[in-house]
FIMAR-657005 format. One record per residue: x, y, z of N, C-alpha, C, O in turn; residue in one letter. Coordinates in Angstrom, 3 decimals, padded with zeros to 6 digits, m for minus. Example, Ala and Ser with C-alpha at 12.3 -4.5 7.8 and 13.67 -1.06 7.14 Angstrom:
residues 2
013.190/m005.690/007.800/012.300/m004.500/007.800/013.200/m003.300/007.800/014.236/m003.319/008.465/a .
012.850/m002.250/007.080/013.670/m001.060/007.140/012.900/000.030/007.870/013.409/001.138/008.039/s .
***
This chain:
residues 84
115.224/075.776/113.410/114.446/074.574/113.314/113.010/074.854/112.875/112.184/073.944/112.810/m .
112.726/076.097/112.583/111.378/076.403/112.115/111.304/076.212/110.600/112.062/076.819/109.844/s .
110.386/075.367/110.184/110.164/075.139/108.766/108.901/075.879/108.355/107.914/075.919/109.090/e .
108.956/076.457/107.179/107.777/077.167/106.690/106.770/076.156/106.172/107.113/075.221/105.449/k .
105.543/076.364/106.551/104.460/075.514/106.097/104.025/075.984/104.716/103.641/077.139/104.532/l .
104.090/075.079/103.751/103.696/075.437/102.393/102.236/075.045/102.193/101.891/073.864/102.148/k .
101.401/076.049/102.077/099.962/075.843/101.951/099.502/076.531/100.670/099.802/077.706/100.454/c .
098.794/075.826/099.843/098.305/076.420/098.608/096.799/076.236/098.516/096.285/075.126/098.659/e .
096.107/077.325/098.277/094.659/077.235/098.086/094.370/077.328/096.601/095.015/078.088/095.880/t .
093.413/076.563/096.156/093.032/076.573/094.754/092.066/077.721/094.502/091.165/077.982/095.300/r .
092.265/078.392/093.394/091.340/079.440/092.985/090.223/078.790/092.179/090.446/077.780/091.510/l .
089.042/079.353/092.237/087.935/078.826/091.453/087.162/079.989/090.841/087.235/081.120/091.322/f .
086.426/079.698/089.779/085.678/080.732/089.068/084.427/081.118/089.867/083.610/080.253/090.184/c .
084.268/082.411/090.196/083.101/082.856/090.957/081.900/083.226/090.089/080.861/083.623/090.617/p .
082.026/083.103/088.776/080.960/083.502/087.850/079.936/082.379/087.708/080.248/081.329/087.147/c .
078.716/082.587/088.209/077.698/081.532/088.200/077.234/081.167/086.788/076.670/080.090/086.595/s .
077.457/082.033/085.799/077.084/081.721/084.419/078.140/080.877/083.703/077.879/080.358/082.618/e .
079.319/080.734/084.292/080.420/079.988/083.676/080.187/078.479/083.830/079.680/078.027/084.857/c .
080.557/077.714/082.815/080.401/076.257/082.872/081.358/075.627/083.884/081.182/074.472/084.271/t .
082.366/076.381/084.311/083.347/075.877/085.287/083.183/076.547/086.649/084.140/076.638/087.419/h .
081.983/077.008/086.941/081.670/077.721/088.187/082.033/076.876/089.404/081.520/075.770/089.577/y .
082.920/077.404/090.244/083.370/076.801/091.504/083.946/075.396/091.360/083.981/074.653/092.340/q .
084.390/075.016/090.188/085.017/073.704/090.010/086.484/073.812/090.398/087.201/074.682/089.903/k .
086.925/072.936/091.276/088.299/073.001/091.757/089.300/072.446/090.746/090.495/072.723/090.858/t .
088.840/071.667/089.756/089.767/071.141/088.759/089.994/072.117/087.603/090.795/071.835/086.713/d .
089.306/073.254/087.602/089.477/074.292/086.591/090.682/075.152/086.958/090.904/075.443/088.133/n .
091.451/075.554/085.968/092.625/076.383/086.223/092.238/077.859/086.190/091.709/078.348/085.192/k .
092.504/078.561/087.286/092.299/080.005/087.382/093.629/080.614/087.811/094.188/080.232/088.839/v .
094.133/081.561/087.024/095.436/082.159/087.311/095.317/083.671/087.450/094.354/084.280/086.984/t .
096.305/084.257/088.095/096.362/085.714/088.215/096.643/086.289/086.831/097.430/085.732/086.065/k .
095.991/087.414/086.517/096.090/087.982/085.174/096.202/089.503/085.229/095.413/090.216/084.610/d .
097.159/089.974/085.951/097.411/091.407/085.994/096.607/092.134/087.057/095.991/091.523/087.931/g .
096.632/093.459/086.957/095.984/094.325/087.932/095.158/095.383/087.227/095.308/095.605/086.026/f .
094.295/096.028/087.973/093.514/097.147/087.456/093.250/098.118/088.596/093.403/097.770/089.766/y .
092.855/099.328/088.252/092.456/100.316/089.256/091.051/100.797/088.904/090.586/100.613/087.780/t .
090.389/101.408/089.866/089.063/101.949/089.627/089.107/103.466/089.734/090.110/104.041/090.158/t .
088.020/104.103/089.349/087.986/105.556/089.452/087.791/106.020/090.889/088.005/107.195/091.188/k .
087.385/105.109/091.795/087.128/105.492/093.187/088.384/105.521/094.043/088.520/106.361/094.932/y .
089.295/104.604/093.773/090.580/104.628/094.473/091.634/104.072/093.533/091.326/103.317/092.611/d .
092.855/104.446/093.771/093.947/104.063/092.870/094.697/102.827/093.362/095.775/102.515/092.858/k .
094.141/102.136/094.323/094.775/100.921/094.836/094.673/099.822/093.776/093.620/099.623/093.171/q .
095.780/099.115/093.562/095.774/098.034/092.581/094.901/096.883/093.063/094.951/096.498/094.231/l .
094.107/096.342/092.155/093.267/095.187/092.456/093.639/094.061/091.512/093.968/094.294/090.348/r .
093.586/092.843/092.018/093.996/091.676/091.242/092.920/091.280/090.234/091.727/091.317/090.536/q .
093.354/090.905/089.046/092.464/090.362/088.024/092.853/088.889/087.827/094.028/088.538/087.934/r .
091.873/088.036/087.542/092.103/086.610/087.363/091.567/086.150/086.013/090.680/086.783/085.441/f .
092.117/085.032/085.501/091.674/084.472/084.226/091.182/083.046/084.439/091.911/082.210/084.972/y .
089.957/082.767/084.028/089.365/081.433/084.103/089.677/080.727/082.784/089.146/081.104/081.738/c .
090.533/079.707/082.828/090.946/079.013/081.612/089.834/078.147/081.037/089.733/078.014/079.818/h .
089.005/077.560/081.876/087.907/076.729/081.394/086.833/077.531/080.689/086.294/077.096/079.671/g .
086.524/078.686/081.219/085.483/079.533/080.645/086.011/080.601/079.706/085.234/081.310/079.066/g .
087.344/080.723/079.619/087.999/081.712/078.752/087.503/083.136/079.005/087.124/083.842/078.070/n .
087.507/083.553/080.271/087.097/084.913/080.604/087.882/085.404/081.814/088.514/084.620/082.522/h .
087.831/086.712/082.035/088.524/087.329/083.166/087.510/087.697/084.250/086.353/088.008/083.968/r .
087.977/087.652/085.488/087.163/088.075/086.624/088.019/088.962/087.513/089.247/088.878/087.490/v .
087.375/089.802/088.288/088.093/090.679/089.202/087.848/090.241/090.637/087.014/089.376/090.906/s .
088.587/090.852/091.548/088.442/090.523/092.971/087.037/090.787/093.489/086.518/090.019/094.299/e .
086.432/091.846/093.035/085.153/092.266/093.614/083.959/092.099/092.672/082.843/092.455/093.051/t .
084.148/091.580/091.484/083.079/091.533/090.477/081.829/090.790/090.959/080.717/091.237/090.680/r .
081.974/089.706/091.652/080.819/088.911/092.050/080.443/089.116/093.514/079.733/088.307/094.111/y .
080.930/090.204/094.071/080.552/090.595/095.419/079.228/091.349/095.349/078.926/091.983/094.338/s .
078.444/091.283/096.410/077.199/092.047/096.452/077.456/093.547/096.516/076.542/094.347/096.319/e .
078.700/093.926/096.793/079.053/095.337/096.866/079.543/095.885/095.530/079.891/097.063/095.440/l .
079.577/095.047/094.486/080.088/095.470/093.184/079.295/096.652/092.644/078.065/096.676/092.692/f .
080.026/097.620/092.133/079.463/098.782/091.455/078.679/099.718/092.373/077.855/100.500/091.902/n .
078.928/099.643/093.665/078.271/100.558/094.594/079.094/101.817/094.845/078.641/102.734/095.531/l .
080.296/101.859/094.291/081.087/103.074/094.383/081.944/103.196/095.615/082.463/104.278/095.894/g .
082.111/102.123/096.362/082.932/102.190/097.565/084.399/101.950/097.276/084.765/101.446/096.214/g .
085.222/102.314/098.223/086.648/102.043/098.098/086.927/100.613/098.564/086.074/099.967/099.172/s .
088.126/100.136/098.270/088.488/098.780/098.655/088.503/098.640/100.179/088.156/097.583/100.704/f .
088.900/099.693/100.889/088.889/099.659/102.359/087.461/099.486/102.883/087.239/098.775/103.862/q .
086.509/100.128/102.237/085.112/099.977/102.654/084.621/098.551/102.415/083.905/097.996/103.249/e .
084.995/097.958/101.292/084.638/096.560/101.008/085.180/095.641/102.097/084.479/094.752/102.581/y .
086.451/095.869/102.478/087.076/095.030/103.509/086.374/095.196/104.852/086.149/094.210/105.554/e .
086.025/096.424/105.217/085.333/096.664/106.487/083.983/095.952/106.529/083.644/095.320/107.529/r .
083.217/096.054/105.453/081.911/095.408/105.396/082.061/093.895/105.477/081.292/093.231/106.173/v .
083.047/093.343/104.769/083.280/091.895/104.807/083.618/091.434/106.228/083.135/090.395/106.678/a .
084.437/092.200/106.924/084.795/091.831/108.303/083.589/091.931/109.231/083.405/091.078/110.100/k .
082.768/092.966/109.056/081.578/093.110/109.882/080.576/091.982/109.622/079.954/091.476/110.557/l .
080.420/091.591/108.364/079.503/090.501/108.021/079.969/089.190/108.631/079.148/088.374/109.050/c .
081.270/088.981/108.685/081.837/087.773/109.265/081.557/087.724/110.765/081.391/086.636/111.319/r .
081.501/088.865/111.429/081.255/088.917/112.866/079.816/088.530/113.223/079.542/088.111/114.348/l .
078.905/088.671/112.264/077.504/088.388/112.543/077.197/086.902/112.654/076.155/086.532/113.195/e .
078.071/086.053/112.158/077.793/084.605/112.178/078.060/083.978/113.492/077.871/082.772/113.650/f .
***
């Protein structure tokens, strides 16, 4: 008797220079994976259809390009959430 709850969250463009920045009516889809030189864990890439560009999971994070692993990014995000 347990029914699965179907919940869908809309993706939005995190690029502040994009004309479709954070607009929920813009279509953003998954667009493959990539790896970095710091760790070989696959990371999701996304495509903004309104702005015709690709974005990554961590590109617009304040931790971008600091050389950390994905596990370090997750730890910092969890710690920052605890401060609120």
